[in-house]
LOBA-69725 format. One record per residue (C-alpha): x, y, z; residue in three letters. Coordinates in steps of 0.1 Angstrom, whole numbers, padded with zeros to 4 digits, always signed. Example, Ala and Ser with C-alpha at 12.3 -4.5 7.8 and 13.67 -1.06 7.14 Angstrom:
<recs>
+0123-0045+0078ala;+0137-0011+0071ser;
</recs>
This chain:
<recs>
+1068+1561+0057met;+1072+1527+0071leu;+1050+1512+0044leu;+1066+1530+0018ile;+1101+1514+0032ala;+1088+1481+0033leu;+1074+1484-0005val;+1112+1494-0016leu;+1127+1469+0004phe;+1105+1440-0014leu;+1107+1456-0046cys;+1135+1435-0058pro;+1121+1405-0048leu;+1085+1411-0071phe;+1109+1420-0099gln;+1126+1388-0096cys;+1094+1371-0096gln;+1082+1386-0126thr;+1116+1378-0146glu;+1115+1345-0136asp;+1078+1336-0134ala;+1079+1299-0140asp;+1091+1290-0108val;+1096+1251-0108leu;+1064+1239-0086gln;+1057+1206-0070asp;+1094+1194-0078glu;+1107+1171-0053asp;+1138+1145-0049leu;+1131+1110-0034glu;+1158+1095-0009asn;+1183+1085-0034asp;+1219+1075-0040val;+1240+1092-0065ile;+1271+1078-0079tyr;+1303+1088-0099asp;+1296+1118-0115met;+1337+1139-0121gly;+1333+1143-0081leu;+1351+1178-0071asn;+1331+1191-0042ala;+1324+1183-0007thr;+1289+1194+0009ala;+1296+1201+0043arg;+1268+1198+0073arg;+1280+1224+0099met;+1275+1242+0135pro;+1247+1268+0133arg;+1267+1296+0124gln;+1246+1322+0107val;+1264+1347+0085arg;+1237+1373+0072ala;+1263+1395+0056ser;+1260+1388+0021leu;+1258+1418-0003asn;+1219+1425-0007lys;+1227+1440-0044glu;+1244+1408-0060thr;+1235+1379-0040arg;+1209+1359-0055pro;+1175+1359-0046his;+1153+1328-0031ile;+1120+1327-0052leu;+1107+1299-0034glu;+1116+1277-0004leu;+1092+1245+0002ser;+1098+1220+0033val;+1074+1191+0032gln;+1075+1165+0059thr;+1055+1130+0061thr;+1055+1115+0094ile;+1048+1077+0093ile;+1041+1061+0125ser;+1069+1087+0142arg;+1094+1081+0111tyr;+1098+1115+0095ala;+1107+1119+0056phe;+1117+1156+0049thr;+1119+1174+0016ala;+1132+1207+0008val;+1134+1225-0023phe;+1149+1259-0026cys;+1147+1282-0061ser;+1173+1309-0065met;+1176+1333-0094phe;+1203+1354-0104asn;+1189+1386-0122arg;+1224+1398-0131his;+1242+1391-0162ser;+1274+1382-0143ala;+1278+1351-0123ala;+1269+1352-0089ala;+1277+1329-0058gln;+1246+1315-0046gly;+1247+1297-0010val;+1221+1271+0001phe;+1219+1263+0036gln;+1197+1245+0060phe;+1193+1237+0096tyr;+1184+1199+0103ile;+1181+1180+0135pro;+1212+1166+0146thr;+1198+1130+0150ala;+1186+1131+0113ala;+1204+1117+0083tyr;+1205+1135+0049ile;+1196+1105+0023ser;+1199+1127-0008asn;+1211+1161-0021phe;+1209+1172-0062thr;+1213+1207-0077met;+1202+1221-0108ile;+1218+1247-0121val;+1207+1263-0155gly;+1182+1230-0162gly;+1215+1211-0157arg;+1215+1183-0129val;+1244+1182-0108phe;+1237+1149-0084pro;+1258+1138-0056ser;+1270+1106-0041gln;+1272+1095-0006val;+1305+1071-0001lys;+1326+1060+0029ala;+1349+1084+0042lys;+1386+1076+0036glu;+1408+1068+0062lys;+1429+1100+0075lys;+1470+1097+0079ile;+1475+1117+0111lys;+1498+1146+0102lys;+1525+1164+0125glu;+1506+1187+0154gly;+1472+1166+0146gly;+1465+1187+0117glu;+1433+1182+0094asn;+1444+1205+0065asn;+1417+1229+0077gly;+1391+1208+0066lys;+1357+1212+0088pro;+1346+1182+0105lys;+1311+1172+0099lys;+1305+1149+0127asp;+1324+1169+0154ser;+1299+1172+0184pro;+1318+1200+0196glu;+1306+1219+0163lys;+1272+1213+0171ser;+1248+1235+0188glu;+1220+1222+0206gly;+1194+1197+0186asp;+1203+1213+0151met;+1233+1214+0124glu;+1237+1234+0094leu;+1239+1222+0059phe;+1257+1244+0038arg;+1266+1243+0000met;+1279+1274-0024glu;+1276+1273-0061val;+1283+1297-0089thr;+1250+1305-0106ile;+1253+1317-0143pro;+1240+1350-0150gly;+1202+1355-0156arg;+1201+1319-0144asn;+1181+1300-0116arg;+1194+1272-0093ala;+1173+1246-0076arg;+1186+1227-0043phe;+1168+1191-0034leu;+1177+1181-0001leu;+1161+1149+0017lys;+1169+1136+0053tyr;+1150+1110+0076glu;+1147+1110+0112glu;+1127+1089+0139leu;+1110+1114+0163leu;+1116+1105+0204gln;+1091+1106+0226arg;+1099+1130+0254arg;+1077+1141+0283leu;+1046+1121+0267gly;+1051+1140+0232arg;+1069+1137+0200tyr;+1082+1169+0187glu;+1090+1179+0151his;+1112+1209+0143val;+1114+1227+0108thr;+1138+1256+0107ser;+1130+1285+0085ile;+1160+1306+0082arg;+1163+1314+0044pro;+1184+1351+0057met;+1159+1369+0032gln;+1123+1371+0027leu;+1109+1346+0001val;+1083+1355-0022ser;+1068+1319-0020lys;+1075+1301+0012leu;+1055+1270+0025ser;+1062+1243+0054val;+1039+1210+0053gly;+1038+1185+0080val;+1019+1156+0071thr;+1014+1128+0100ile;+0999+1091+0093val;+0996+1074+0128glu;+0982+1039+0134his;+0968+1048+0168ser;+0943+1078+0171arg;+0960+1111+0178ile;+0952+1123+0210thr;+0973+1155+0217tyr;+0982+1178+0186leu;+0997+1213+0191glu;+1015+1238+0167val;+1035+1263+0186leu;+1047+1297+0180pro;+1077+1299+0160leu;+1104+1295+0182arg;+1137+1313+0179lys;+1170+1309+0193thr;+1177+1342+0216lys;+1144+1359+0216thr;+1107+1347+0228ala;+1086+1326+0206ala;+1067+1346+0182ser;+1038+1338+0158asn;+1039+1372+0140gly;+1009+1386+0155asn;+1016+1391+0189gly;+0994+1365+0204lys;+0998+1330+0214thr;+0990+1300+0191gly;+1003+1287+0158pro;+1020+1311+0135pro;+1002+1335+0112val;+0985+1316+0081ser;+0990+1283+0097thr;+0961+1257+0087val;+0956+1224+0103val;+0934+1196+0091lys;+0930+1167+0112gln;+0908+1133+0117asn;+0915+1104+0140glu;+0948+1091+0129thr;+0958+1120+0101phe;+0969+1152+0101cys;+0981+1179+0076lys;+0994+1210+0085ile;+1004+1241+0063arg;+1023+1274+0070phe;+1024+1296+0042thr;+1031+1332+0054pro;+1032+1360+0023asn;+1063+1386+0023ile;+1045+1409+0045val;+1036+1382+0071gln;+1072+1372+0072gln;+1080+1408+0076ala;+1062+1410+0107lys;+1079+1383+0121ile;+1114+1391+0113ala;+1126+1415+0082thr;+1158+1394+0080asn;+1141+1362+0068gly;+1152+1345+0102met;+1116+1333+0113leu;+1124+1308+0136gly;+1116+1267+0143asp;+1082+1258+0130phe;+1073+1235+0159val;+1044+1205+0158val;+1043+1183+0191gln;+1016+1156+0191tyr;+1011+1120+0207asp;+0991+1091+0201val;+0969+1067+0222glu;+0989+1039+0235arg;+0980+1001+0234glu;+0978+0983+0268met;+0999+0955+0273gly;+1028+0947+0248ile;+1027+0977+0228gly;+1021+0984+0190glu;+1035+0963+0165ile;+1037+0974+0126gln;+1047+0949+0098val;+1057+0955+0064leu;+1076+0941+0036asp;+1098+0917+0056gly;+1105+0940+0087his;+1087+0950+0117phe;+1087+0976+0145val;+1078+0974+0180his;+1067+1006+0203tyr;+1067+1000+0238phe;+1055+1030+0261ala;+1034+1013+0291pro;+1015+1039+0314arg;+0996+1038+0344asp;+1025+1023+0363leu;+1040+1031+0399pro;+1070+1054+0400val;+1102+1035+0409val;+1121+1053+0435pro;+1154+1066+0425lys;+1191+1074+0442asn;+1205+1102+0424val;+1236+1121+0428val;+1242+1158+0410phe;+1277+1163+0403val;+1284+1200+0395ile;+1310+1219+0378asp;+1322+1249+0397thr;+1350+1259+0378ser;+1356+1296+0369ala;+1343+1292+0335ser;+1310+1288+0352met;+1307+1320+0367val;+1278+1347+0357gly;+1250+1333+0337thr;+1258+1297+0337lys;+1259+1295+0374ile;+1229+1313+0383arg;+1210+1292+0357gln;+1224+1260+0372thr;+1212+1272+0405lys;+1179+1279+0397asp;+1171+1247+0379ala;+1186+1227+0409leu;+1165+1248+0429phe;+1133+1235+0410thr;+1146+1200+0407ile;+1146+1199+0446leu;+1109+1209+0449arg;+1103+1181+0425glu;+1120+1151+0442leu;+1097+1122+0457arg;+1094+1112+0491pro;+1107+1077+0484asn;+1139+1093+0465asp;+1177+1098+0481his;+1200+1123+0471phe;+1230+1142+0473asn;+1251+1170+0456phe;+1290+1171+0446ile;+1304+1201+0432thr;+1343+1199+0416phe;+1367+1225+0403ser;+1405+1224+0415asn;+1387+1203+0447arg;+1357+1184+0451val;+1332+1192+0480arg;+1304+1168+0489val;+1274+1180+0509trp;+1268+1149+0527gln;+1296+1129+0528pro;+1296+1091+0528gly;+1256+1089+0521lys;+1228+1096+0501leu;+1201+1112+0523val;+1159+1110+0519pro;+1139+1138+0508val;+1125+1154+0538thr;+1119+1192+0545pro;+1147+1197+0564asn;+1172+1179+0537asn;+1156+1199+0511val;+1162+1230+0530arg;+1198+1221+0538asp;+1203+1211+0501ala;+1193+1249+0488lys;+1213+1265+0515lys;+1248+1245+0501phe;+1231+1251+0462ile;+1230+1291+0474phe;+1269+1289+0487thr;+1286+1275+0454ile;+1308+1303+0441ser;+1327+1294+0409pro;+1368+1291+0411thr;+1397+1273+0397gly;+1401+1249+0371gly;+1382+1216+0358thr;+1387+1183+0374asp;+1363+1160+0356ile;+1381+1127+0365asn;+1380+1136+0402asn;+1347+1147+0403gly;+1331+1118+0385ile;+1352+1095+0407gln;+1338+1110+0440thr;+1304+1106+0429gly;+1306+1072+0418ser;+1322+1060+0448thr;+1296+1076+0470leu;+1267+1061+0450leu;+1282+1026+0447arg;+1290+1024+0485asp;+1255+1038+0491tyr;+1241+1011+0473leu;+1265+0980+0486ser;+1255+0989+0517ser;+1219+0983+0513lys;+1200+0950+0521asp;+1195+0926+0491glu;+1158+0928+0502thr;+1158+0965+0497tyr;+1130+0973+0473his;+1138+0982+0437asn;+1152+1010+0428ser;+1168+1030+0402val;+1203+1045+0402ser;+1219+1075+0386leu;+1246+1105+0381ile;+1237+1137+0369ile;+1270+1150+0358phe;+1272+1186+0344leu;+1301+1205+0329thr;+1309+1239+0307asp;+1344+1227+0300gly;+1371+1203+0293arg;+1392+1189+0319pro;+1419+1212+0328thr;+1433+1198+0361val;+1442+1162+0375gly;+1440+1137+0345val;+1433+1153+0313val;+1436+1124+0293gln;+1401+1115+0278ser;+1408+1078+0271pro;+1420+1075+0308thr;+1391+1095+0323ile;+1370+1073+0303ile;+1381+1039+0315gly;+1384+1051+0350asn;+1349+1064+0350thr;+1336+1027+0336lys;+1356+1013+0363ala;+1343+1032+0391ala;+1304+1029+0378val;+1307+0988+0376gln;+1274+0987+0355glu;+1257+0993+0388lys;+1239+1028+0379phe;+1238+1051+0351cys;+1255+1081+0339leu;+1236+1111+0325phe;+1260+1140+0311thr;+1251+1178+0303ile;+1277+1199+0282gly;+1270+1235+0285met;+1285+1262+0260gly;+1309+1257+0230asp;+1338+1249+0250asp;+1329+1211+0260val;+1346+1180+0251asp;+1314+1167+0238tyr;+1328+1134+0225arg;+1342+1128+0261leu;+1306+1133+0277leu;+1293+1110+0251glu;+1314+1083+0254arg;+1313+1082+0294met;+1272+1085+0292ser;+1273+1057+0264leu;+1296+1036+0283asp;+1275+1035+0314asn;+1235+1032+0300cys;+1232+1071+0301gly;+1226+1099+0279thr;+1244+1130+0267met;+1225+1162+0263arg;+1240+1197+0249arg;+1230+1230+0261ile;+1238+1260+0235pro;+1255+1289+0246glu;+1228+1311+0245asp;+1202+1289+0254ala;+1181+1292+0287asp;+1200+1268+0305ala;+1178+1266+0335ser;+1148+1254+0315ala;+1170+1226+0295met;+1184+1215+0327leu;+1152+1213+0341lys;+1136+1195+0309gly;+1162+1171+0310phe;+1160+1163+0347tyr;+1121+1157+0340asp;+1126+1129+0311glu;+1147+1113+0335ile;+1131+1121+0366gly;+1103+1098+0367thr;+1116+1060+0362pro;+1087+1035+0358leu;+1108+1004+0346leu;+1143+0990+0351ser;+1160+0961+0332asp;+1139+0959+0302ile;+1144+0928+0278arg;+1122+0925+0246val;+1125+0893+0231glu;+1111+0876+0197tyr;+1107+0843+0182ser;+1145+0833+0173glu;+1132+0813+0140asp;+1109+0842+0129ala;+1139+0871+0133val;+1173+0874+0117glu;+1184+0905+0131tyr;+1170+0931+0157ile;+1178+0967+0170thr;+1186+0975+0206gln;+1164+0954+0226asn;+1180+0958+0263leu;+1172+0989+0281phe;+1185+0998+0314thr;+1156+1019+0322asn;+1121+1033+0309tyr;+1110+1067+0320phe;+1077+1086+0318asn;+1069+1099+0288gly;+1093+1080+0268ser;+1090+1052+0245glu;+1111+1021+0238leu;+1116+1012+0200val;+1126+0981+0186val;+1127+0971+0150ala;+1138+0938+0133gly;+1140+0921+0101lys;+1120+0886+0096leu;+1142+0861+0084ser;+1113+0837+0073asn;+1082+0853+0052arg;+1064+0821+0054ser;+1062+0823+0094thr;+1027+0830+0104asp;+1030+0847+0140ser;+1059+0865+0161leu;+1062+0856+0198his;+1066+0888+0219ile;+1079+0886+0254gln;+1088+0916+0274val;+1106+0915+0309thr;+1111+0943+0336ala;+1110+0952+0370ser;+1092+0980+0385asn;+1093+0993+0423ser;+1072+0962+0434glu;+1080+0932+0415arg;+1091+0916+0383ser;+1070+0920+0349ile;+1065+0892+0322val;+1043+0903+0292leu;+1039+0879+0266glu;+1019+0877+0230lys;+1018+0859+0199asp;+1014+0881+0169val;+0999+0872+0134ser;+1023+0885+0110leu;+1001+0885+0084gln;+0971+0902+0099glu;+0994+0929+0115lys;+1009+0936+0079glu;+0972+0936+0060gln;+0964+0960+0092glu;+0996+0982+0083thr;+0989+0985+0044glu;+0950+0991+0052arg;+0957+1025+0075lys;+0984+1034+0050leu;+0961+1034+0020val;+0932+1049+0042glu;+0955+1077+0051ala;+0968+1084+0015asp;+1001+1084+0029ala;+1020+1086-0006gly;+1053+1073-0018pro;+1071+1073+0016asn;+1051+1046+0030ala;+1070+1022+0006asp;+1092+1003+0027gly;+1093+1031+0056tyr;+1094+1002+0083val;+1125+0988+0065glu;+1141+1025+0064arg;+1134+1028+0103leu;+1150+0996+0110trp;+1181+1006+0087gly;+1181+1040+0106tyr;+1182+1023+0139leu;+1208+0996+0130ser;+1232+1029+0119val;+1227+1046+0152lys;+1229+1012+0172asp;+1266+1003+0151gly;+1278+1040+0156leu;+1273+1037+0196lys;+1289+1003+0196asp;+1318+1016+0179arg;+1323+1043+0203leu;+1321+1019+0231arg;+1346+0994+0214ser;+1375+0983+0234gln;+1398+0972+0209thr;+1411+0985+0174ser;+1397+0951+0158ser;+1366+0955+0178glu;+1362+0994+0166arg;+1371+0982+0130glu;+1340+0955+0128asn;+1315+0978+0142tyr;+1331+1009+0118thr;+1327+0984+0086gln;+1291+0972+0096his;+1279+1007+0102ala;+1293+1022+0070thr;+1279+0994+0051asn;+1244+1001+0065leu;+1249+1038+0056ser;+1258+1030+0021leu;+1229+1008+0019thr;+1202+1031+0032tyr;+1223+1063+0016asn;+1227+1078+0048phe;+1252+1109+0053leu;+1265+1097+0088thr;+1297+1103+0106pro;+1313+1074+0087leu;+1302+1087+0051thr;+1305+1118+0031gln;+1285+1134+0004ile;+1301+1143-0027ile;+1288+1167-0053val;+1298+1179-0089glu;+1299+1217-0088lys;+1289+1236-0125pro;+1319+1251-0141gln;+1312+1288-0151val;+1330+1306-0180his;+1343+1337-0176ala;+1313+1356-0193asp;+1290+1340-0168gly;+1276+1314-0192thr;+1277+1274-0179leu;+1305+1250-0190ala;+1295+1221-0213glu;+1294+1189-0186ala;+1316+1161-0199glu;+1297+1129-0208pro;+1299+1098-0186thr;+1310+1064-0201glu;+1290+1035-0190ala;+1312+1007-0166pro;+1317+0974-0182pro;+1300+0955-0155glu;+1267+0974-0156ser;+1262+0967-0191ser;+1231+0943-0198asn;+1227+0937-0162arg;+1198+0943-0139leu;+1204+0943-0100ser;+1195+0911-0085asp;+1159+0922-0073asp;+1150+0946-0100asp;+1119+0928-0109asn;+1106+0929-0071ser;+1110+0963-0058ile;+1096+0998-0059thr;+1110+1025-0078pro;+1114+1043-0048gln;+1136+1016-0034ser;+1155+1011-0064leu;+1177+1035-0064tyr;+1183+1033-0027arg;+1195+1000-0030lys;+1216+1004-0061ala;+1251+0991-0062pro;+1281+1015-0064pro;+1291+1023-0098asn;+1319+1001-0107pro;+1334+1025-0128ser;+1345+1048-0097ser;+1359+1017-0075gly;+1360+1039-0044val;+1332+1029-0027val;+1339+0994-0030gln;+1374+0993-0028ala;+1375+1012+0003lys;+1345+1001+0021ser;+1341+0967+0006gly;+1300+0974+0000tyr;+1281+0948-0011lys;+1246+0954-0006pro;+1224+0925+0007asn;+1191+0934-0002arg;+1159+0924+0015pro;+1129+0911-0008asn;+1104+0937-0012lys;+1069+0929-0020lys;+1054+0963-0034ser;+1057+0963-0074val;+1068+0934-0096thr;+1074+0937-0128leu;+1050+0924-0156ser;+1066+0902-0179lys;+1048+0924-0207thr;+1077+0941-0226ser;+1093+0947-0255ala;+1131+0940-0253asp;+1163+0929-0275gly;+1155+0924-0312asp;+1127+0930-0305pro;+1111+0900-0284his;+1077+0910-0274phe;+1065+0891-0243val;+1029+0896-0231val;+1014+0881-0197glu;+0977+0873-0197phe;+0972+0870-0156pro;+0935+0857-0158arg;+0943+0832-0183ser;+0973+0823-0168lys;+0992+0823-0202leu;+1022+0842-0216thr;+1026+0847-0251val;+1055+0860-0270cys;+1064+0872-0309phe;+1087+0890-0327asn;+1086+0921-0349ile;+1109+0922-0376asn;+1108+0958-0386gly;+1130+0983-0408glu;+1156+1003-0390pro;+1142+1040-0386gly;+1107+1026-0381his;+1090+1041-0350ile;+1065+1017-0335leu;+1034+1025-0312arg;+1037+1004-0282leu;+1011+1019-0260val;+0984+1045-0268ser;+0956+1054-0244asp;+0953+1092-0257gln;+0915+1096-0252lys;+0915+1085-0214asp;+0946+1086-0195ser;+0965+1108-0221gly;+0996+1081-0224val;+1013+1071-0255thr;+1045+1052-0257val;+1066+1049-0292asn;+1098+1028-0298gly;+1123+1039-0328ala;+1144+1009-0342leu;+1180+1009-0348ile;+1194+0983-0370gly;+1225+0961-0370ala;+1240+0932-0388pro;+1232+0895-0376ala;+1258+0872-0362pro;+1274+0849-0383val;+1251+0818-0392gly;+1223+0837-0381ser;+1190+0830-0401his;+1182+0869-0399lys;+1194+0891-0425glu;+1197+0920-0399gln;+1190+0927-0363arg;+1170+0957-0349thr;+1167+0972-0313tyr;+1149+1001-0296phe;+1174+1030-0297ser;+1150+1057-0284thr;+1119+1054-0263ile;+1096+1084-0258thr;+1069+1085-0231ile;+1043+1113-0237leu;+1019+1123-0211ala;+0991+1148-0220asn;+0969+1148-0187lys;+0966+1173-0169pro;+0994+1192-0187ser;+1017+1181-0214arg;+1051+1166-0207ser;+1071+1138-0222tyr;+1101+1118-0217ile;+1127+1109-0242glu;+1151+1082-0235val;+1182+1073-0255thr;+1211+1046-0239pro;+1230+1080-0231gln;+1206+1101-0220lys;+1169+1108-0205val;+1153+1142-0214ile;+1125+1151-0191leu;+1103+1181-0207asp;+1073+1194-0190gly;+1072+1230-0170arg;+1110+1227-0168asp;+1135+1210-0190arg;+1160+1187-0174met;+1187+1166-0192ile;+1197+1136-0169leu;+1231+1115-0184pro;+1222+1078-0179ser;+1252+1069-0162gly;+1240+1090-0130ser;+1216+1080-0105ser;+1186+1104-0094ile;+1152+1107-0088ser;+1128+1134-0098val;+1091+1140-0088glu;+1063+1164-0100thr;+1028+1165-0092ala;+1017+1138-0116his;+1050+1126-0131leu;+1080+1107-0112gly;+1114+1093-0125leu;+1139+1070-0107val;+1174+1067-0126leu;+1196+1038-0116ile;+1227+1048-0133ala;+1234+1027-0163asn;+1207+1000-0154val;+1173+1014-0157asn;+1147+1042-0154leu;+1111+1040-0139thr;+1084+1062-0150val;+1053+1065-0128thr;+1026+1087-0143ile;+0996+1099-0120gln;+1007+1076-0093gly;+0998+1044-0106thr;+1010+1039-0142ile;+1046+1024-0140lys;+1070+1015-0169phe;+1105+1005-0165val;+1128+1008-0195ile;+1165+0991-0193leu;+1195+1001-0205phe;+1217+0977-0229his;+1250+0993-0229arg;+1284+0981-0245tyr;+1318+0991-0240lys;+1332+0972-0263asn;+1304+0958-0286pro;+1307+0933-0316ala;+1296+0943-0350pro;+1262+0929-0343tyr;+1257+0944-0310gln;+1242+0982-0306arg;+1234+1000-0273asp;+1195+0998-0269his;+1165+0999-0247leu;+1139+0975-0232gly;+1107+0983-0227phe;+1084+0967-0196tyr;+1052+0977-0182ile;+1056+0975-0144ala;+1019+0984-0134asn;+0990+0989-0162ser;+0966+1006-0135lys;+0955+1038-0148gly;+0953+1029-0184leu;+0917+1026-0200ser;+0904+0995-0212glu;+0907+1012-0248asp;+0945+1010-0245thr;+0959+0999-0278his;+0994+0997-0294gly;+1015+0966-0298leu;+1015+0959-0264leu;+0988+0980-0248gly;+0960+0961-0269gln;+0965+0930-0247phe;+0964+0948-0211leu;+0925+0939-0207tyr;+0920+0907-0232glu;+0914+0872-0221asp;+0930+0846-0241ile;+0927+0807-0242thr;+0946+0780-0252leu;+0932+0750-0277thr;+0945+0721-0299his;+0933+0722-0334ile;+0936+0686-0352pro;+0954+0684-0384gly;+0987+0678-0400asn;+1014+0706-0389phe;+1049+0710-0398ser;+1074+0732-0379thr;+1095+0743-0410ala;+1083+0769-0433gly;+1093+0796-0456lys;+1083+0826-0433asn;+1090+0811-0402ser;+1107+0830-0374thr;+1114+0799-0354val;+1152+0804-0338glu;+1158+0767-0334thr;+1174+0749-0364pro;+1145+0741-0389glu;+1133+0706-0391thr;+1100+0690-0404asn;+1082+0675-0376ile;+1044+0665-0382thr;+1019+0664-0358val;+0984+0651-0355ser;+0973+0684-0338ser;+0987+0717-0328tyr;+0983+0742-0302pro;+0963+0776-0311ala;+0953+0805-0293leu;+0918+0820-0295lys;+0918+0857-0291leu;+0887+0878-0298lys;+0872+0860-0329asp;+0909+0848-0341arg;+0929+0818-0338thr;+0965+0821-0338val;+0988+0788-0343thr;+1016+0790-0317val;+1045+0771-0307leu;+1059+0766-0273lys;+1091+0784-0266lys;+1112+0799-0238ser;+1125+0835-0236arg;+1149+0854-0214arg;+1136+0887-0196ile;+1152+0911-0176tyr;+1186+0910-0190ser;+1188+0876-0190gly;+1178+0876-0150lys;+1145+0854-0156gln;+1134+0827-0181thr;+1098+0826-0191val;+1078+0797-0211glu;+1052+0811-0235cys;+1035+0803-0265trp;+1051+0818-0298phe;+1030+0833-0324ala;+1051+0834-0361lys;+1049+0858-0389asn;+1050+0893-0369asn;+1023+0881-0348ala;+0999+0876-0377ala;+0963+0873-0363lys;+0977+0879-0326leu;+0975+0917-0331ile;+0949+0938-0347asp;+0954+0945-0381gly;+0993+0941-0395gln;+1027+0953-0382tyr;+1025+0984-0406ser;+0995+0996-0389asp;+1018+1003-0356tyr;+1043+1025-0377val;+1039+1059-0367val;+1056+1090-0385ser;+1078+1104-0358his;+1088+1097-0316leu;+1064+1125-0305phe;+1031+1113-0327asp;+1002+1112-0304thr;+0976+1104-0330gly;+0946+1083-0324asp;+0961+1051-0327arg;+0981+1064-0358ala;+0972+1043-0384asn;+0962+1012-0360glu;+0934+0992-0373thr;+0912+0983-0341asn;+0892+0952-0346thr;+0872+0956-0311his;
</recs>
């Protein structure tokens, strides 16, 4: 009977899969920033509050949920893909929600509903005007610490899905994994709230140092014990781990039956991976890439520094029951782990304050530990919560103890561990006053670590108190095992190894670094500093680390060769096949830490002008790296559905005037992955520029430099011959309606590129009768499966397993197994085929065009690796050819009946003239200049006249094909190889 019931329960899921079998596979979204798209909805990042009460009969079914993470040297990129299907004829409400780590930043969110793309935009938050009573208009606050639970937050988006249609959601976020207790931990939440026919979780770890520890834990749930679905300890069922010294790939792909054994409601839990790496002795590990560096410092085998610790515990009435019992259990355990050289004391507070040993800290002896346990045992919750008095008493006690010690007293680390489950209700209750009083009492003599238990805590107050006083804040959820979490938090800070750590670098080599002063270094943790190099020509970086331990001051110094470190970083990434996320990961890590630092500085600021400066700085960084932070918001256009359940037509977007005929400043020197991240805000919206003052400061990239080989403008062809160090140019005077074969490699790579010409009258006074431009370009890729991309100045159509129409006025990235697109609104499109072949198409659009102007496209070959030596076409035939420049004696006149030279015609006779030798042909040429990349760069080139006669194989007409999707074997081309 149980089996029959299970089959009946799962039946609708299988039916959905049958009705919509062509599930989108291998579709992923790069971290990108999406600009103005008729915005009308705000995506929310909410506290973890699961609502599983959706109607099972009408809610859309989740066909696929894929969560893929790539961790490159502790920096994790996670991509979430979810596909839902509404099998009913009427429209239905679909809810996409996913738990992400609190420390992570969302970098992209996009929906595809009914085959139409609905991108999002990250923009600066508007300043809120305070209303009477401090209302917030009923809008949820994403960044409110009070609404977060533990280490996870909920991202949620509702959307109406038309009848018998699919919705796909693509979410990306990034985080730097923190080392705690000697391990890094990555958590993937798997809580789709229903069984999923195709569920997969992947975690890829790429490290530079040897992986010394790796463990996949049983699925971790909030309120119940961990389970792996088979009643045994170890990894969850269906988990596969492949590992070598520095690389690891983990896959978790449970089928429906395996999911049902874990949880029939789809709430499987957290998929947890823990690992650690081998530590370099001395200065630590340095990685350099693309003008940025990251420094990991985690020394080991050091003597433990004695500590002076005061525990300040809330014993108000709200602590009664489970909270106080679990707190006592944790304190009993902590007492047993205090070291002989430590000193300690306990303070409890409610309406009044009790000090266990007034006026002193006592050493760790058996008698003192026994008496402390008796004190803890007698604690009884009662009264209100006087946070200010509790923290003042603890600070005074510890400060007086430290001042009574002789200067020659050996080094020690002093700290207060403060725990509460509520807000201030007695004595001083204003948060700013408590914060000021705390800072004045601590006087930078020790650190304050705060812990909040449950949902009724002013976490913003606790975070500010700890940040102002070199500590950290930890949240303990209402339903968590508080005893274990308290013990774990103490373990993290209970073994100090160094204090007063300062990490410094050559001033002439580093432009900007993240936090480099640290009060303490605890065993099992790690200090991370990232920096931006100011001078790429600098050969070395001098690093100095100073610190103190229990016995003496420590100074570590080393000169690091930047070139060698960068080559080593690149080599290890190539060896591990780290994928597209490897491009610029050090810079992304630097941006992530810089935003974190900016937010902390903002929180610690003392004046309104100081706060405004930090706010502006952190906001600009957030927008530069497209991070959803407390200072930014993500806006997404939502589909409009008619009453009959069909999708409404989208309104067309118009190109902004400032974007026309313009490349961003460094588009000729950046990777596609970085391209959209750094795109400037759409000027047509005006919102981001006006309210944030955002002007991106783009770091130079070295990854992919666009080749000069291109066909742009009227159309002007430019061909670069790298081996010959020559650049050649020519014009093609075609007819409107002609379709030209630009690249053809069908036999080997399966790639073909065609371009259709459109006509326009020539400007007054021009030597030409008409102009022609590329109005449409098609890129066809037939291997391993057929797909094509059709590009016009207004839209981009991707047709493969699924068909998508992308307005050229949006910024978005789509990646499948063998094809990748990165679209920058009204600027350019980068197409990557089979991971190596890269084409870039420029958009030239005019808001108020002159009679001789037409919206058109430019085509550039960014990377030809992957195209075979048999590649042909007007551009393709030159990719692997050599050419030489020579001079031929004789008389030569620059004027001629068929001349296509664009300078005024003059009769100049010379005794010899330049010529190019290609294959067995000699082509006379002239020296000219061409402007490429929308006028951003001028190149000197040798110009071949008369439609490139003798330069190209055959004649111009041989490259005219019948239609845009013609992949015939070089059409009518004549190959004279």
